[in-house]
C-alpha positions in Angstrom: 8.5 -7.0 98.6 8.8 -7.2 94.8 7.2 -9.9 92.6 6.9 -10.4 88.9 3.4 -10.2 87.2 3.6 -13.9 86.3 4.1 -14.7 90.1 1.0 -12.7 91.2 -1.7 -15.3 90.6 0.1 -17.9 92.7 0.9 -15.3 95.3 -2.6 -14.2 95.9 -3.8 -17.8 95.8 -2.4 -18.0 99.3 -4.3 -15.0 100.5 -4.2 -11.3 99.9 -1.8 -9.0 101.7 -3.1 -5.6 103.0 -1.3 -3.5 100.3 -0.4 -3.9 96.6 1.5 -1.5 94.3 1.2 -2.0 90.6 3.4 0.2 88.4 4.8 0.2 84.9 4.1 1.1 81.3 2.5 -2.0 79.9 -1.2 -1.3 80.0 -2.4 -4.9 79.4 -0.2 -6.4 82.2 -1.1 -3.7 84.6 -4.8 -4.2 83.9 -4.5 -8.0 84.3 -2.6 -7.6 87.6 -5.2 -5.1 89.0 -8.1 -7.4 87.9 -6.5 -10.4 89.6 -6.3 -8.5 92.9 -9.8 -7.1 92.6 -11.2 -10.6 91.9 -9.4 -12.1 94.8 -10.6 -9.3 97.0 -14.2 -10.0 96.1 -13.6 -13.7 96.9 -12.2 -12.7 100.3 -15.3 -10.7 101.2 -14.4 -7.2 100.1 -18.0 -6.1 99.3 -17.2 -2.4 99.2 -14.8 -0.7 96.8 -13.6 2.9 97.1 -11.6 4.6 94.4 -9.3 7.7 94.8 -7.9 9.3 91.7 -5.0 11.7 92.4 -5.3 14.8 90.3 -4.4 18.5 90.8 -5.8 19.7 94.1 -6.5 16.2 95.4 -7.5 16.1 99.1 -5.1 13.7 100.7 -6.8 14.2 104.0 -9.9 12.6 102.5 -7.8 9.5 101.9 -6.4 9.4 105.4 -9.9 10.0 106.9 -11.3 7.2 104.8 -8.6 4.9 106.1 -9.5 5.7 109.7 -13.2 5.2 109.2 -15.1 1.9 109.3 -16.6 0.2 106.3 -20.2 1.3 105.7 -21.4 -2.3 105.8 -18.9 -3.5 108.5 -17.3 -5.8 105.9 -13.9 -5.9 104.3 -13.3 -3.4 101.5 -11.0 -2.6 98.6 -9.4 0.9 98.4 -7.8 1.9 95.1 -5.4 4.8 94.9 -4.7 5.8 91.3 -1.8 8.2 90.6 -1.9 8.7 86.8 1.1 11.1 86.9 3.2 9.0 89.1 4.0 12.2 91.1 2.0 12.6 94.3 3.9 15.7 95.3 5.2 16.6 98.8 1.8 16.5 100.5 1.0 13.2 98.8 4.3 11.7 99.6 3.8 12.4 103.3 0.2 11.2 103.2 1.2 7.9 101.6 3.9 7.4 104.2 1.4 8.1 107.0 -1.1 5.7 105.3 1.4 2.9 105.2 2.4 3.5 108.8 -1.3 3.0 109.8 -2.9 0.7 107.3 -6.7 0.6 107.8 -8.1 -2.6 109.2 -10.2 -5.0 107.1 -9.0 -3.2 104.0 -7.0 -4.3 100.9 -5.3 -1.3 99.3 -4.3 -1.2 95.6 -2.1 1.6 94.4 -1.8 2.1 90.6 1.0 4.1 89.0 2.5 4.4 85.5 6.1 3.8 84.7 8.2 5.4 87.4 11.8 6.7 86.8 14.6 6.2 89.2 14.0 9.4 91.0 10.4 8.5 91.7 11.4 5.0 92.9 13.9 6.5 95.2 11.2 8.7 96.8 10.1 8.1 100.4 6.5 7.4 99.4 7.5 4.7 96.9 9.8 3.1 99.4 7.0 3.1 102.0 4.6 1.4 99.7 7.2 -1.2 98.6 8.4 -1.9 102.2 4.8 -2.2 103.5 3.2 -4.2 100.8 3.8 -6.1 97.6 5.2 -4.3 94.5 4.4 -5.6 91.0 6.4 -4.0 88.2 4.8 -4.4 84.8 7.0 -3.7 81.8 6.9 -4.4 78.0 7.8 -7.9 77.0 11.1 -7.8 75.1 11.3 -9.1 71.6 13.5 -12.1 72.6 10.9 -13.2 75.3 7.8 -12.5 73.1 7.5 -16.0 71.5 7.6 -17.7 74.9 5.1 -15.2 76.3 2.7 -16.0 73.3 3.3 -19.7 73.8 2.3 -19.5 77.5 -0.8 -17.6 76.6 -1.7 -20.1 73.9 -1.3 -22.9 76.4 -3.8 -21.3 78.8 -6.5 -21.8 76.1 -5.4 -25.3 75.1 -3.3 -24.4 72.1 0.3 -25.1 71.2 2.5 -24.2 68.3 6.1 -24.8 67.1 8.9 -22.3 67.4 8.6 -21.0 63.9 4.9 -20.3 64.3 5.5 -18.6 67.6 8.2 -16.4 66.0 5.8 -15.5 63.2 3.2 -14.5 65.7 5.7 -12.4 67.6 6.8 -10.6 64.5 3.2 -9.8 63.7 2.3 -8.3 67.0 5.7 -6.9 68.3 5.4 -3.7 70.3 1.6 -4.0 70.7 0.9 -6.4 73.5 -2.8 -5.6 73.7 -3.1 -6.6 70.0 -1.1 -9.8 70.7 -3.7 -10.6 73.5 -6.6 -10.0 71.1 -5.0 -12.1 68.3 -4.5 -15.0 70.7 -8.1 -14.7 71.8 -9.2 -14.7 68.2 -7.3 -18.0 67.6 -9.3 -19.5 70.5 -12.6 -18.5 68.7 -11.5 -19.8 65.3 -9.7 -23.1 66.1 -10.4 -25.9 68.6 -7.9 -26.7 71.4 -4.8 -28.5 70.1 -1.9 -27.9 67.8 -1.9 -24.8 65.6 0.0 -25.1 62.3 1.8 -22.3 60.7 -0.7 -22.0 57.9 -3.6 -21.9 60.3 -2.0 -19.0 62.2 -0.9 -17.1 59.1 -4.5 -17.2 57.7 -6.0 -15.8 60.9 -3.5 -13.3 62.4 -3.3 -9.7 61.3 -0.1 -7.7 61.1 -0.5 -5.3 64.0 3.1 -4.8 65.0 4.2 -1.4 66.2 7.7 0.0 66.2 9.5 3.2 67.2 12.7 4.7 65.9 14.7 3.0 68.7 13.7 -0.4 67.4 15.2 0.6 64.1 18.5 1.4 65.8 18.5 -2.0 67.6 17.9 -3.8 64.3 20.8 -2.0 62.6 23.2 -2.8 65.5 22.0 -6.4 65.5 22.8 -6.7 61.8 19.3 -7.8 60.9 18.7 -6.3 57.4 15.3 -7.9 57.0 14.1 -6.4 60.3 15.5 -3.0 59.3 13.4 -3.1 56.2 10.3 -4.2 58.1 10.6 -1.6 60.8 11.0 1.2 58.2 8.0 -0.1 56.3 5.9 0.0 59.4 7.1 3.4 60.5 6.3 4.8 57.0 2.8 3.3 57.1 2.3 4.9 60.5 3.2 8.3 59.2 6.4 8.7 61.2 8.4 11.8 60.4 11.5 11.0 58.2 13.5 13.6 60.3 13.1 11.4 63.4 14.1 8.3 61.5 17.2 10.0 60.1 18.1 11.2 63.5 17.8 7.6 64.9 20.1 6.1 62.1 22.6 9.0 62.3 22.8 8.7 66.0 23.8 5.1 65.9 26.4 5.7 63.2 27.7 8.7 65.1 28.0 6.8 68.4 29.8 3.9 66.7 32.2 6.3 64.9 33.0 8.1 68.2 33.7 4.7 69.9 35.9 3.6 67.1 37.8 6.9 67.2 38.3 6.5 71.0 39.5 2.9 70.6 42.0 4.1 67.9 43.4 6.6 70.5 43.9 3.8 73.0 40.6 4.2 75.0 39.0 1.2 76.7 35.6 0.4 75.2 33.7 -0.1 78.5 34.7 3.3 79.7 34.0 4.9 76.2 30.5 3.5 76.3 29.9 4.9 79.7 31.2 8.2 78.6 28.8 8.1 75.6 25.8 7.4 78.0 25.0 4.1 76.4 22.5 2.2 78.6 23.8 -0.9 80.2 21.1 -3.0 78.5 22.4 -1.9 75.1 26.2 -2.2 75.8 26.5 -5.8 74.6 24.8 -5.0 71.3 26.9 -1.9 70.8 30.1 -3.7 71.7 29.4 -6.4 69.1 28.7 -3.9 66.4 31.6 -1.5 67.0 34.1 -4.4 66.8 32.9 -5.4 63.4 33.2 -2.1 61.5 35.7 0.6 60.7 35.8 4.3 61.4 36.1 5.2 57.7 33.0 3.3 56.7 31.0 4.9 59.5 32.1 8.4 58.4 30.9 7.5 54.9 27.5 6.6 56.4 27.4 10.0 58.1 28.1 11.7 54.8 25.2 9.8 53.3 23.0 10.9 56.2 23.9 14.5 55.5 22.7 14.1 51.9 19.4 12.7 53.1 19.0 15.7 55.5 19.4 18.0 52.5 16.7 16.0 50.6 14.3 16.3 53.6 14.9 20.1 53.6 14.2 20.3 49.9 17.8 21.2 49.1 18.5 18.1 47.1 16.5 15.7 44.9 15.7 12.1 45.6 13.3 9.7 47.3 13.7 10.3 51.0 12.2 6.9 52.1 14.2 5.0 49.6 17.4 6.7 50.7 16.5 6.0 54.4 16.1 2.3 53.5 19.4 2.3 51.7 21.2 4.0 54.6 19.7 1.5 57.1 20.7 -1.5 54.9 24.1 -0.2 54.0 24.9 0.7 57.7 23.7 -2.8 58.7 25.9 -4.4 56.1 28.8 -2.1 57.0 28.7 -3.1 60.6 28.6 -6.9 59.9 30.6 -7.4 56.8 34.0 -7.8 58.4 
């Protein structure tokens, strides 16, 4: 059974199930989910906690033997199985299936894994864990949902803020959920419960946003010039390699140009996007962008990208970062000017 992280507290309030699987790449949410389960386990009398960390050469038989043995103090216990790699291997896969088939009595089992790809989630061991227990997937909070997430966290500590203030907070902490959590806690220490004004928040919150080059491509496709400038500024401050940034920008331009060319030849956009391996989650954004530009303008953008490539290699003069900004802004304007 699958549940969302925000459903976990209400779920365990009705009593713990024998097995929980927490997996995903958002460290803060994974930690919070695991802590909720541990706290509830203590409340339900799990006085003993046994932790297994799966590393190279791990003895899976030790886990199975532990499951078959009684608790040292004849009370309930919590068994944690941590798989940092997300790959238990063939022996581990079979051991986990055997463990699920014969869950130990008076035991709550918590399995912790990182983000798992589709291949891992199709594995027999993962299916066994999901079918036997409760699966909690923890994933990054998307930009569009971040203001609401922050608002919910503020409400827990008795604060509230308007939409503009929540959006400002989201912009300051985007891509860094742990920092967002810390900034929200800091507000609780500085201000009493009640409404938070924009000026109050602005005076207290640091700019701790983190971006990667993929966020830059999304900003370009969305036609958000201000965000393009901000993402580039943060990436430069973090010491990101200009080569990677140029690759991200050129990739978006190249994909759009290929799609426009395919449409000119009579191709259907949905199929063209599938052929270009565009993720389903990005197809709407790409579709909006490709319909608002022209193949000729995109080819001009690629020519400009080639010029920046020569600058990076020392074969042409110019300020690489300034040119990257201009390419990002011009591409954004090109896409959305029609």
